[in-house]
N, C-alpha and C positions, 0 to 999 in steps of 0.2 A: 423496515429497513432491510436493505439488500447487502448485508456484510456477512461474509463467510469467515469463520475462524479456522485457521490452518494449523495443522500439526504435521508430523513426519508421515503419518499414514495417508493424508489426503493431499499433500503438496503436489505430487506429480499430476494427479488428475485435475485439481483445481487451478493450478498455476501453469505448469509446463504444457498441459494438453488443452488449455483454454483456447477457444476460437477468438475470444475478445482479448484486447489488452488487459492486463491485470495491474491494479494499483495496490501494492502491499504496504500496510502500515505496520512497521516494526515498533513495538511498544512494550512497556512493562507496567505492572500495577502500582509500583512505587514511584513512578515518574510523573511529577506534577505537570509538565508541559504535555505529556501523553494524555493525561486526564482531560486537559483543556482541548486537545486535538480530537479526541474520540467523538464527541457529539457533532463537531463540524464535519468530520470524515463520514459519519453515518448519514447526516443530512444530505451531503453531496452525493452519496451513493444512490439515492433516489433520483436525483437530477440527471445522473449519467447512466441510468438503467438502460441496458441494451447496447451501450457504447463501450463501457468499461466494467470489468468485474472488480469489486472492492473486497479485499481480504485483509485480515489482521493476523499477525504472527506475534505471539508473546515471546519475547527474547529470553525470558527466564525458563520457560517450558521447553523451548526448542533452540538451544544454543547452537546446534549444528547448522540450522538454517540461517541463523544470524551470521555465523562464521562463513557460510557459503557465499553470502552477499557482502562480506567484509563490513558489517555494521559496526561503526565506531561510536556513534552517538544516537540517541533517540529523543523524540520520535523521528523516525526516518521513513520517508515514503519512497518506494522504488516502483517505477513503472516497468513492466516486462511485456514482451510480446513473444509468444512461443517459448517462454521460459528464459529468454535472454533480456538482460537489463538494457533499457534504452534511455532512462533518465532517473534522477533521484533528487530529493531535497531533504535537508536535515533541519529539525527545529520546528517549533510551533508556528503556524501561520493562521491569521484570522480568516474567516470565510472568504471575503473578496480576494485576498491574496492567494489563498489555496485554490480557489476556482480558476484564477488566472494561470497559476502554475500548472494545474491539470490541463487546461487548454493548450498551454505551451508544450507540455509533454505529448499531448495528442498530435500536435503539429509536427513534432519531431518524428513520430511514428509514420505519418503520412508522406514524409519526404521520400 
């Protein structure tokens, strides 16, 4: 699986300086929908390898990053390009719906 766990130390390098668009999964260990989203997120990371960088941010461990993105509910997926938010979705999505959402997000980037 090609998912990188992000913290304050590696955020700039892994997200802001990434050549690829980055899909950030804001999650927490106590969140039921986050636990359901995790395996789907990891599975799709393999499918989009070389097109999107998949990363996870634990909202409890890095509240300042959650605040930076104004995260109000989790799971929250935020697509960035060069560190700037281009799209987001909140809540659990089953695999087909998440794949469609990611494709839509990629379409927004290429406009």
